[in-house]
C-alpha positions as CSV (number, residue, x, y, z in Angstrom):
1,M,-51.3,10.0,5.0
2,K,-49.5,13.2,5.9
3,G,-50.3,16.0,3.6
4,V,-53.0,14.3,1.7
5,K,-56.6,15.4,2.2
6,V,-58.8,12.5,1.9
7,D,-62.2,13.7,0.6
8,R,-64.6,13.3,-2.1
9,N,-62.4,15.0,-4.7
10,L,-59.5,12.4,-4.1
11,I,-61.9,9.6,-4.5
12,L,-63.1,11.1,-7.8
13,R,-59.5,11.6,-9.0
14,V,-58.6,7.9,-8.1
15,A,-61.7,6.8,-9.9
16,D,-61.0,8.7,-12.9
17,N,-57.4,7.5,-13.0
18,A,-58.8,3.9,-12.9
19,K,-61.4,4.6,-15.5
20,L,-64.1,3.8,-13.0
21,S,-67.7,5.5,-12.6
22,L,-68.7,5.6,-9.1
23,T,-72.2,6.4,-7.9
24,D,-72.7,8.9,-5.0
25,K,-73.6,5.8,-2.8
26,E,-70.3,4.2,-3.7
27,I,-68.3,7.3,-3.0
28,D,-69.9,7.7,0.4
29,E,-69.1,3.9,1.1
30,F,-65.5,4.0,-0.1
31,L,-64.5,7.4,1.5
32,P,-64.1,6.2,5.0
33,Q,-62.4,2.9,3.7
34,L,-59.8,4.8,1.8
35,K,-59.2,7.0,4.8
36,E,-58.7,4.0,7.0
37,V,-56.4,2.3,4.5
38,L,-54.2,5.5,4.1
39,E,-54.0,5.9,7.9
40,F,-52.8,2.5,8.3
41,F,-50.2,2.9,5.7
42,S,-49.0,6.2,7.2
43,S,-48.4,4.3,10.4
44,I,-45.6,2.5,8.6
45,D,-43.6,5.9,8.5
46,E,-43.4,5.8,12.1
47,V,-41.3,2.5,12.3
48,D,-37.8,3.0,13.4
49,T,-35.6,1.7,10.6
50,K,-32.3,3.2,11.6
51,G,-29.5,0.7,11.2
52,I,-31.7,-1.6,8.9
53,E,-30.3,-2.2,5.4
54,P,-32.8,-2.0,2.5
55,S,-33.8,-5.5,1.2
56,T,-35.6,-6.4,-1.9
57,Q,-35.6,-10.1,-1.0
58,P,-36.7,-11.7,2.3
59,V,-34.2,-14.6,2.0
60,E,-30.6,-14.4,0.7
61,I,-30.2,-15.4,-3.1
62,R,-27.5,-17.8,-3.6
63,N,-26.4,-19.4,-6.9
64,V,-27.2,-23.1,-6.5
65,L,-25.7,-24.2,-9.7
66,R,-22.3,-25.8,-10.1
67,E,-19.4,-23.9,-11.4
68,D,-19.1,-24.3,-15.1
69,V,-16.2,-26.3,-15.7
70,V,-15.0,-27.7,-19.3
71,K,-14.7,-31.5,-19.0
72,P,-14.2,-34.2,-21.8
73,S,-17.4,-35.4,-23.2
74,L,-18.4,-38.0,-25.9
75,S,-17.2,-37.5,-29.4
76,Q,-19.9,-37.3,-32.1
77,D,-19.0,-40.7,-33.3
78,D,-19.3,-42.1,-29.7
79,A,-22.6,-40.4,-29.2
80,L,-24.1,-41.9,-32.3
81,A,-22.5,-45.4,-32.0
82,N,-25.6,-47.2,-30.5
83,T,-28.2,-45.9,-32.9
84,E,-29.4,-47.0,-36.2
85,H,-31.2,-43.7,-36.7
86,K,-28.4,-41.4,-37.9
87,K,-27.7,-39.3,-41.1
88,D,-24.8,-37.0,-42.0
89,G,-23.3,-37.3,-38.4
90,Y,-26.7,-36.3,-36.6
91,F,-29.5,-38.3,-34.9
92,K,-32.4,-38.9,-37.4
93,G,-35.8,-38.3,-36.0
94,P,-39.3,-38.8,-37.2
95,R,-40.4,-36.4,-40.1
96,A,-42.3,-33.4,-38.8
97,V,-44.9,-32.0,-41.1
């Protein structure tokens, strides 16, 4: 990455932020790996994005639901007409303890 010096101190800062304790062997192992990762991500800065609109979604999001339209529906009496299990204008279900 431009302007970031990838060295032992950076590894120790990252490890401290992540609450990790690294041995000297692990630091020596991770240092070239971190350099490689950061160099790869810095190559993204070189991509020409002029004329490209920012996007947070790879595909267009569309509302697939129908329009909310008020239509006539069953009355309470019609809804309860075919059940024996009703009380005070409501369906009566099994007792929950």
